[in-house]
C-alpha positions as CSV (number, residue, x, y, z in Angstrom):
1,M,-13.8,3.1,-73.3
2,V,-12.2,0.9,-76.0
3,T,-9.4,1.6,-78.5
4,V,-10.1,1.1,-82.2
5,N,-7.0,0.7,-84.5
6,L,-8.8,2.1,-87.5
7,E,-7.5,5.6,-87.0
8,R,-5.8,5.9,-83.7
9,L,-9.1,6.3,-81.8
10,A,-10.4,5.5,-78.4
11,V,-14.3,5.3,-78.3
12,M,-16.2,6.0,-75.2
13,Y,-19.9,5.5,-74.4
14,G,-22.0,6.7,-71.5
15,G,-20.7,7.8,-68.2
16,F,-22.1,10.1,-65.6
17,Y,-21.7,13.4,-63.9
18,G,-23.5,14.0,-60.6
19,D,-26.9,12.4,-61.0
20,T,-26.9,12.5,-64.8
21,L,-26.2,9.4,-66.9
22,Y,-25.2,10.0,-70.5
23,K,-26.1,7.9,-73.6
24,E,-23.6,9.5,-75.9
25,A,-20.7,8.1,-77.9
26,W,-17.5,10.1,-78.3
27,Y,-14.1,9.3,-79.7
28,Y,-10.8,10.6,-78.7
29,N,-8.1,10.9,-81.5
30,L,-4.8,9.9,-80.0
31,F,-2.9,11.6,-82.8
32,T,-4.6,15.1,-82.7
33,N,-5.5,15.1,-79.0
34,M,-9.1,16.0,-79.8
35,W,-12.6,14.8,-78.9
36,Q,-15.4,14.3,-81.4
37,K,-19.0,13.3,-80.7
38,L,-20.3,10.4,-82.8
39,E,-23.8,11.1,-83.9
40,S,-24.7,7.5,-84.7
41,L,-23.1,4.2,-83.9
42,L,-26.2,2.1,-84.6
43,D,-26.7,0.2,-87.8
44,P,-30.2,1.2,-89.3
45,L,-30.2,-2.1,-91.3
46,V,-30.1,-4.3,-88.2
47,A,-33.6,-5.1,-87.0
48,N,-34.4,-4.1,-83.4
49,S,-31.2,-2.1,-83.0
50,A,-31.6,0.2,-80.1
51,I,-29.6,2.9,-78.4
52,P,-28.4,1.7,-75.0
53,P,-29.7,3.6,-72.0
54,G,-27.4,5.9,-70.1
55,L,-24.8,3.6,-68.5
56,S,-21.8,3.6,-66.3
57,G,-19.6,0.7,-65.3
58,H,-20.2,-1.2,-68.5
59,S,-17.7,-3.2,-70.6
60,M,-16.7,-2.6,-74.2
61,V,-14.5,-4.6,-76.5
62,S,-13.5,-4.0,-80.1
63,S,-13.8,-6.8,-82.7
64,D,-13.5,-7.1,-86.5
65,F,-17.2,-6.4,-87.0
66,G,-17.8,-3.7,-84.4
67,I,-17.7,-2.6,-80.8
68,I,-19.5,-4.8,-78.3
69,L,-21.0,-3.1,-75.2
70,Y,-22.2,-5.3,-72.3
71,G,-23.7,-4.7,-68.9
72,G,-23.4,-1.6,-66.8
73,R,-25.7,0.2,-64.3
74,N,-28.2,2.9,-64.7
75,W,-30.5,4.7,-62.4
76,Y,-33.3,7.1,-62.1
77,S,-33.9,9.7,-59.4
78,T,-37.2,10.4,-57.7
79,N,-37.9,13.5,-55.6
80,L,-40.0,12.2,-52.7
81,S,-41.7,15.6,-52.1
82,E,-43.3,15.2,-55.6
83,T,-44.8,11.9,-54.5
84,G,-46.3,13.3,-51.3
85,I,-44.0,11.1,-49.2
86,G,-42.0,12.9,-46.5
87,G,-43.6,16.3,-46.7
88,S,-41.6,19.4,-47.4
89,N,-38.3,17.9,-46.0
90,A,-38.3,15.1,-48.6
91,V,-35.1,14.1,-50.3
92,T,-34.3,12.8,-53.7
93,V,-33.6,9.1,-53.9
94,R,-31.9,7.2,-56.7
95,S,-32.9,3.7,-57.7
96,M,-30.2,1.6,-59.4
97,S,-30.6,-1.2,-61.9
98,Y,-28.1,-3.4,-63.7
99,N,-28.2,-3.8,-67.5
100,V,-27.7,-7.3,-68.8
101,D,-28.2,-6.4,-72.5
102,V,-25.5,-6.7,-75.3
103,Y,-25.2,-3.9,-77.9
104,V,-23.1,-4.0,-81.1
105,F,-21.9,-0.8,-82.7
106,P,-20.8,-1.5,-86.3
107,L,-17.6,0.2,-87.3
108,F,-18.5,0.3,-91.0
109,N,-21.9,2.1,-91.0
110,C,-22.3,5.2,-93.3
111,Q,-25.4,6.9,-94.6
112,N,-26.2,5.5,-98.0
113,N,-23.1,3.3,-97.7
114,C,-21.1,6.2,-99.3
115,N,-23.1,5.6,-102.5
116,G,-20.7,2.8,-103.3
117,R,-18.0,5.4,-104.1
118,G,-15.8,5.3,-101.0
119,T,-14.9,3.5,-97.8
120,C,-16.7,3.9,-94.5
121,R,-15.1,4.1,-91.0
122,L,-17.0,5.1,-87.9
123,G,-19.8,6.7,-89.8
124,R,-17.5,8.8,-92.1
125,C,-17.0,8.3,-95.9
126,T,-13.6,8.6,-97.5
127,C,-14.4,9.0,-101.2
128,T,-12.5,7.5,-104.0
129,G,-11.7,8.7,-107.6
130,K,-13.8,11.6,-108.9
131,Y,-16.3,11.8,-106.0
132,Y,-16.5,13.9,-102.9
133,G,-19.0,15.0,-100.2
134,S,-20.1,13.5,-96.9
135,Q,-21.8,10.6,-98.7
136,C,-19.6,10.7,-101.9
137,Q,-22.6,12.2,-103.6
138,Y,-20.9,14.8,-105.8
139,I,-18.7,14.6,-108.9
140,K,-15.5,16.6,-108.9
141,C,-14.7,18.9,-111.8
142,P,-11.4,18.8,-113.7
143,N,-8.6,20.6,-111.8
144,S,-10.4,20.3,-108.5
145,L,-8.6,20.1,-105.2
146,C,-10.4,18.5,-102.3
147,F,-9.2,18.3,-98.8
148,V,-10.2,15.6,-96.4
149,D,-9.5,16.0,-92.7
150,I,-9.0,12.4,-91.6
151,D,-9.2,13.4,-88.0
152,T,-12.7,14.9,-88.0
153,V,-16.1,14.0,-89.4
154,D,-16.4,17.4,-91.1
155,P,-17.3,17.3,-94.8
156,Q,-14.6,17.6,-97.4
157,E,-13.7,21.1,-98.7
158,C,-13.1,21.4,-102.4
159,Y,-11.7,24.1,-104.7
160,H,-13.0,23.5,-108.2
161,C,-12.0,24.5,-111.7
162,S,-8.6,25.9,-110.6
163,M,-10.6,28.5,-108.6
164,H,-11.7,30.1,-111.9
165,G,-15.3,29.1,-112.1
166,I,-18.0,26.9,-110.5
167,C,-18.4,23.2,-110.7
168,L,-21.7,22.0,-112.1
169,G,-23.4,18.9,-110.8
170,N,-22.3,16.8,-113.8
171,G,-18.6,17.4,-113.2
172,T,-18.0,20.2,-115.7
173,C,-16.6,23.6,-115.0
174,Q,-18.5,26.9,-115.8
């Protein structure tokens, strides 16, 4: 787990429960005391970017350009009765390996780069000016009020045209 000063967040990757290793990324908001799963930490513009395997015992550090993950261990389980070894009394064995790869998760990676109409942090767009939407893809209408919950990755909620009409795609009220 590593803290990120962008928005009072602690980011966690991997871990295990029982024999299951996880390859999921979550962040914990220190302000709201809530967890949120991150759907993507990888940069699709970086060639050969890969999702790390399920890991435990790895190291993570935060830098100006992203979160760096190094090392860790992973394993796979084999039921020896399925291999024909040991007969009906066979047990499940776990083989462990150690990861020596380095992974970089960029902190500023949003789908369509917020269409150039907002700022990106941990895969979430915060739109500027007259734009709204998860990718800042929509134009607000006059007298629109949009709410952005900075502590979740949920889309913005907008009330358009003073709640007396609908907002057309070109930014005009009907």
